[in-house]
N, C-alpha and C positions, 0 to 999 in steps of 0.2 A: 669294897673299893672306896677310897676317900672321895670327898666332894670334888667338884669342878672337873670331873672326868679324868682325874689323875690315876695312873696305874697303881695297882697294889704294890707297895714297897715296904720292906722291913729292914731295919738295921740293928735290931736288938731282939732279945728273947720275947716271944709273944705268947699270950695265953688264949688267943683266939683259936677256934677249931682249925685243925691242919687241913689245908686244901690238898687235893691230889691232882696230878697232871704234870704239866710242863712248866718248869721254873727257870728263870734266868738269873745269874749272879755276875756282877762285875768283880773282877779280880781285886786284890788289895793294892795299896799304893806302892809305887817305886820312887826312887830318888828323882827320876825324871818327872813323875807326876807332881811331886812337891815343888820342883823347880819350874813347872809350867812348860815343859818341853813336849813337843809333839812326839808321840811314841809310834803309833801305827804298827808296822811290822818289825820295828826294832825290838830288841829282846832283853831289856834290863830286868834284873831280878827284883823280887819284893824287898823293900827296905824294912827296918824294924816296925814302922807304923803299919805297913802293909801286912806284915806277919800278924800283928795284933788285930787288925781288921779281919783277917781270915779266921782267927780264933773266935772273935765275937760273932762272926757269921756262922761258924760251926755251932755255937751255942744256940743261935736263933733257929737253926735247922732242926734242932732236937724236937721242936714242936710239930714238925712236918714229916709226912710219910715219903721219904725219898728212897727209891730202890736202886738207882743208878746215877752216877755222876759222869758227865762227859765234858772234856775240856778243849779249848783252843790249844793248838800246839805251842803257843808262845809261853815262854818260861814263867812270866808273872801269873798267867792263868793256871798253868800246870801246878805251880807251887800252891796256889790257893786251893785248887781242886784236891790235891793230895792231903792238905790239912783237913778239909771237909770230909773226905772219905775216911781218913783215919779216925776222926772223931765219931763218925756214924757207923764204924765197923763195916764199911763197904769195901768191895774189891777196888784195886787200883783203878783210877779213872781211865776210860778210853779217851782217845783224842780224835778230833774231827777237824780237818783243815778248813772246812766251811765255817767254823766258828772263829777264824782269825779276824783280827781287826782290819779296818780299811787301811790301805797303804797310802801314807802321805808322801811317799817318794822322797824328793829332795828336801822336804820340810822336816823330815824325821831327825830328832836331836836338837832342833832349833826352838827357841822361844818365840812367842808371838811378835815381840819387837824386832827380832832378827828376820822373821818372815816378812813383816811389814816393810822393812828396809829393802829387801830383795824382790818381793812380789806384791807391791801395794795393791794393784788392781785385782789380782787373783784372791788376795785376802778379803778385799771388799766383796768380791763375788761369793766367797765361801760364807760370809756373814749374811748376805742378803738374798742370793739366789744359789744356794748350795747345789741344787740339782744341775747347774750349768758347769760345775767345776770338774776338771780333770787334773789331778795333782801331777806335777812334773815328775815323770818317772814312776808314778803311782796309779792309784785307782780313781774311779768315779763312784758316786753313790749308786749308779745303775748297776755297776759290776758287783758291788757289795750286796746289793739287793738280791741278785741272783743266788749268791751264796747263802744269804739269810733264808730265802725261800727253800733252797735245797735242804738245809739243815732242819728247818721246821717240818718239812715233808718227811724227812728220814726219821725224826725222833718222836713226832706226835703219835704214831701208832703204838710205840712202846709205852709212852706216857699214859695211854688209856688203861694199861694194865698195872703199871706201877709208876710212882712219881719219878720223873727224870729231871735232873738239874743240869743245865748247860752253863758252864763257867766261861765267860766270854768278855766282851769289851763294850765301851760306852756307845760308840756309833752303831755297832752291831745291835745292841739292845734297843736303841731308839728305833731302828728300822723294824725290828721284830715287833715292838709295841705298836707301830703304825700298821704293819701287816695284820696284826691280830685285832685291830680296831680299838686298842687301848689308849692310843695317843693320837690326837688330831694331827694330821700332817703339818699344819701351820705352826705347831708348837715344837717342831723338830729342833730348831736352833736354840730354843730357850728352856727346854726341859732338862733339868740336871739329872745325871746318872753318877752319883758319887761312888768312889771306890768302896768295895765291901757291902754293896746293897743288893737286895733280893727282890725280884719281881715274879708274879705269877701270871701266866697266860690263861685265858678262858679255855675250857675243854673243847669248844667248837667255835670256829670263827670263819667267816667267808673270806676269800682272797679279794682284797680291794682292787679295783680296776687300775690299770697301769697309769691312766691319766691322773688319777687322784694322787698316786705316789709321786709321779714325776713333776707335778705342778708345785709341790711345796716341800719335798724332802731335801 
């Protein structure tokens, strides 16, 4: 693991020994990613950059023992997972609705300046006290946290026997890293999860208390 308590992340081929267990990957970029639009549950496809990122991630995964790939049902994740599975000669990825990204509701499709114009107070809250935010017509971090916990509980037993890769989304990954003790909750807002990146979770981790999560996620 890198210094400063940062989670293990890979964006290119690595010669380090292949870990086994549960891995998380963020999907490749979409046109909305590049435009800075909130995506959430909206379903844009991968753009050419995103397809290239998925291919690079597939090369990186050759160093690791992955036996199963599971994807969020959103198109950008499914496309990424399909590229990874084909490269690794694995079966078509399963989908798990619990891997879906947080719903930004009415913010989806908008840029941050557009959101700031319509919801200035809510945007300030998202930046400073994200645990307090309920997106208009969308999720809260508490509701996403329940899905993260359900997915981790469902796939960790399989990952003990074979490497399992969950292809998912940025906010989902941040909460999973907090749940596994890999990311300090206070770093939630400032920890980057670029498209096409790979993270490994520890084989065993305790469930953090609810108060620890709710105080700073």
